[in-house]
ZAGU-705730 format. One record per residue (C-alpha): residue number from 1; residue in one letter; x, y, z. Coordinates in nm, 3 decimals. Layout:
<sites>
NUM a X Y Z
...
</sites>
This chain:
<sites>
1 m 0.882 2.246 -4.548
2 s 0.837 2.360 -4.196
3 t 0.480 2.403 -4.017
4 i 0.317 2.741 -3.947
5 y 0.027 2.713 -3.718
6 l -0.235 3.009 -3.742
7 p -0.411 3.076 -3.403
8 n -0.719 3.305 -3.527
9 t -0.808 3.050 -3.720
10 g -0.716 2.730 -3.570
11 l -0.483 2.542 -3.894
12 s -0.208 2.490 -3.986
13 a -0.007 2.520 -4.282
14 d 0.309 2.320 -4.417
15 l 0.480 2.620 -4.616
16 p 0.885 2.769 -4.618
17 i 0.788 3.038 -4.439
18 s 0.933 3.183 -4.197
19 i 0.745 3.445 -3.894
20 i 0.966 3.794 -3.939
21 d 0.746 3.928 -3.603
22 a 0.475 3.743 -3.474
23 d 0.324 4.008 -3.273
24 r 0.189 4.196 -3.662
25 m 0.022 3.884 -3.778
26 t -0.331 4.043 -3.861
27 e -0.616 3.710 -3.957
28 a -0.554 3.925 -4.290
29 d -0.240 3.769 -4.271
30 e -0.358 3.421 -4.199
31 e -0.589 3.453 -4.506
32 m -0.336 3.532 -4.683
33 i -0.108 3.172 -4.626
34 v -0.406 3.002 -4.602
35 a -0.466 3.096 -4.976
36 m -0.141 3.027 -5.046
37 m -0.234 2.649 -4.991
38 g -0.492 2.696 -5.224
39 y -0.229 2.546 -5.534
40 q 0.108 2.312 -5.460
41 p 0.362 2.277 -5.733
42 n 0.327 1.985 -5.970
43 t 0.623 1.879 -5.888
44 t 0.845 1.580 -5.807
45 l 1.161 1.761 -5.680
46 k 1.177 1.846 -5.328
47 p 1.408 1.988 -5.040
48 g 1.779 1.844 -5.056
49 d 1.736 1.668 -5.447
50 i 2.030 1.792 -5.628
51 c 1.987 1.840 -5.992
52 y 2.202 1.896 -6.263
53 l 2.156 2.251 -6.490
54 t 2.030 2.175 -6.790
55 d 2.044 2.567 -6.970
56 v 2.085 2.897 -6.858
57 p 1.804 3.179 -6.726
58 q 1.862 3.523 -6.870
59 y 1.863 3.602 -6.568
60 l 2.167 3.462 -6.449
61 r 2.390 3.519 -6.698
62 r 2.529 3.881 -6.564
63 r 2.768 3.594 -6.382
64 s 3.104 3.516 -6.558
65 v 3.053 3.160 -6.472
66 l 2.779 2.925 -6.320
67 p 2.779 2.635 -6.120
68 r 2.678 2.330 -6.281
69 m 2.503 2.159 -5.957
70 w 2.205 2.258 -5.760
71 q 2.043 2.195 -5.457
72 v 1.698 2.224 -5.419
73 r 1.586 2.479 -5.072
74 f 1.190 2.460 -5.149
75 v 0.979 2.448 -5.483
76 i 0.680 2.683 -5.516
77 s 0.421 2.704 -5.727
78 a 0.282 3.007 -5.947
79 w 0.026 3.146 -5.792
80 q 0.206 3.039 -5.407
81 h 0.470 3.338 -5.571
82 e 0.238 3.530 -5.699
83 l 0.072 3.632 -5.409
84 m 0.352 3.666 -5.167
85 a 0.476 3.910 -5.385
86 l 0.126 4.148 -5.418
87 v 0.147 4.113 -5.019
88 q 0.478 4.178 -5.044
89 s 0.402 4.545 -5.256
90 q 0.101 4.618 -5.107
91 r -0.023 4.802 -4.781
92 n -0.412 4.780 -4.805
93 l -0.433 4.466 -4.885
94 a -0.798 4.430 -4.771
95 g -0.818 4.091 -4.838
96 m -0.857 3.760 -5.052
97 d -1.101 3.889 -5.266
98 q -0.890 4.214 -5.320
99 a -0.612 4.077 -5.433
100 m -0.762 3.812 -5.627
101 a -0.855 4.074 -5.860
102 m -0.488 4.233 -5.916
103 l -0.390 3.872 -5.944
104 n -0.653 3.848 -6.254
105 q -0.456 4.215 -6.322
106 q -0.162 4.128 -6.393
107 g -0.255 3.791 -6.592
108 l -0.230 3.545 -6.407
109 p -0.409 3.251 -6.592
110 e -0.561 2.987 -6.322
111 a -0.406 2.705 -6.630
112 k -0.036 2.808 -6.464
113 y -0.154 2.821 -6.081
114 t 0.051 2.523 -6.024
115 k 0.400 2.601 -6.239
116 p 0.657 2.490 -6.009
117 i 0.935 2.781 -5.901
118 v 1.182 2.630 -5.737
119 y 1.438 2.772 -5.491
120 c 1.769 2.616 -5.495
121 h 2.148 2.719 -5.382
122 a 2.475 2.528 -5.583
123 f 2.543 2.295 -5.466
124 p 2.834 2.241 -5.309
125 h 2.700 2.550 -5.083
126 g 3.050 2.512 -4.906
127 l 3.233 2.638 -5.290
128 y 2.873 2.907 -5.379
129 p 2.799 3.030 -5.102
130 d 2.631 3.350 -5.225
131 s 2.428 3.140 -5.506
132 a 2.043 3.136 -5.408
133 s 1.856 3.175 -5.654
134 w 1.520 3.099 -5.837
135 m 1.470 2.868 -6.046
136 p 1.261 2.679 -6.373
137 e 1.223 2.351 -6.284
138 r 1.215 2.233 -6.665
139 i 1.652 2.310 -6.660
140 l 1.671 2.144 -6.355
141 k 1.725 1.765 -6.446
142 k 1.709 1.563 -6.127
143 i 2.023 1.337 -5.906
144 p 1.922 0.975 -5.721
145 f 2.010 1.136 -5.470
146 r 1.951 1.424 -5.210
147 e 2.157 1.654 -4.892
148 m 1.972 1.701 -4.613
149 t 1.935 2.114 -4.678
150 q 1.994 2.306 -4.343
151 g 1.908 2.549 -4.171
152 w 2.094 2.921 -4.218
153 t 2.273 3.032 -3.897
154 t 2.390 2.672 -3.989
155 i 2.506 2.749 -4.352
156 l 2.589 3.164 -4.265
157 d 2.801 3.019 -3.878
158 e 3.023 2.754 -4.101
159 a 3.116 3.052 -4.398
160 r 3.125 3.318 -4.054
161 a 2.972 3.554 -4.218
162 p 2.758 3.739 -3.932
163 y 2.346 3.668 -3.896
164 i 2.084 3.915 -3.903
165 g 1.827 3.740 -4.081
166 h 1.566 3.956 -4.271
167 d 1.530 4.313 -4.240
168 p 1.089 4.378 -4.130
169 t 1.200 4.710 -4.263
170 h 1.221 4.666 -4.538
171 l 0.867 4.394 -4.574
172 i 0.531 4.467 -4.550
173 a 0.402 4.181 -4.433
174 p 0.560 4.021 -4.141
175 y 0.644 3.690 -4.322
176 t 0.817 3.636 -4.606
177 y 0.978 3.286 -4.759
178 d 1.269 3.080 -4.630
179 l 1.487 3.247 -4.868
180 a 1.857 3.408 -4.815
181 p 1.873 3.641 -4.543
182 d 1.998 4.006 -4.644
183 l 2.365 3.966 -4.510
184 y 2.331 3.602 -4.704
185 a 2.639 3.842 -4.939
186 s 2.935 3.822 -4.672
187 g 2.974 3.489 -4.668
188 e 3.301 3.386 -4.760
189 n 3.398 3.109 -5.056
190 l 3.553 2.860 -4.769
191 g 3.722 2.676 -5.079
192 r 3.524 2.342 -4.949
193 p 3.201 2.144 -4.882
194 f 3.056 2.267 -4.591
195 s 3.101 1.992 -4.332
196 f 2.789 1.896 -4.301
197 e 2.819 1.786 -4.754
198 e 3.134 1.588 -4.774
199 a 2.931 1.252 -4.735
200 t 2.695 1.409 -5.001
201 v 2.972 1.498 -5.231
202 h 3.206 1.202 -5.189
203 t 2.918 1.022 -5.336
204 a 2.936 1.307 -5.626
205 a 3.245 1.195 -5.688
206 l 3.206 0.890 -5.726
207 l 2.939 0.916 -6.039
208 g 3.132 1.125 -6.219
209 l 3.045 1.435 -6.058
210 e 3.335 1.576 -5.935
211 e 3.437 1.813 -6.273
212 a 3.088 1.967 -6.189
213 m 3.031 2.026 -5.858
214 w 3.433 2.192 -5.856
215 c 3.454 2.338 -6.189
216 p 3.144 2.602 -6.262
217 v 3.156 2.707 -6.676
218 d 3.107 3.058 -6.863
219 y 2.668 2.996 -7.000
220 q 2.858 3.067 -7.320
221 h 3.042 2.656 -7.302
222 f 2.717 2.455 -7.178
223 d 2.840 2.208 -7.462
224 l 3.013 2.103 -7.105
225 l 2.753 1.964 -7.010
226 v 2.696 1.594 -6.903
227 d 2.581 1.392 -7.112
228 p 2.163 1.331 -7.024
229 n 2.132 0.947 -7.092
230 h 2.401 0.978 -6.832
231 n 2.377 0.680 -6.546
232 v 2.329 0.931 -6.280
233 f 2.021 1.120 -6.383
234 t 1.676 0.951 -6.299
235 r 1.361 1.038 -6.462
236 k 1.116 1.296 -6.270
</sites>
């Protein structure tokens, strides 16, 4: 998480948000960011947690192979996800009253406001440099260790990919979640973990997860999953 300071309100917000263009920030933008704090995700997952994939979402089945281990970058609630999607799609959004009305029309029930949505990438990230994806929490089984997440500049530097960041002309609001930048897909597959991952990869290998890290599988062959009772897993 990062702390976003909102000078016009005197408040701060702990959200995984990047301010793309501070000069374009308005009071309405700050109001939306404060509103995003209203419903936090109901989860025990934290940034840096390493998880094992237990199922394959339909939208990921287009990939020929799929990594089995994933690292959490951040978790947001369905409310936060939908509100951000709204502010990035509406050029003349008047304020929270209109936003609430539009969210209600889109059918997000209040009972699901705190449903967690996970933004993560495959682990080791050096082997899968273009893997950042949204995942439902229910398909991620937590392993009892974590690796500190690194900023995108550090990641792209080691992957030898150019770093431009987010193109503000593609964003309606001058802020967005801390997503992979536009040129992330230009990263190289290094064939090895990033240098900052090596200690955690070694620990995972000692716990019997070496094959899981290095050998992605076809989604039709998820019978190759690690035993769910394996002692590397913890209860959420």
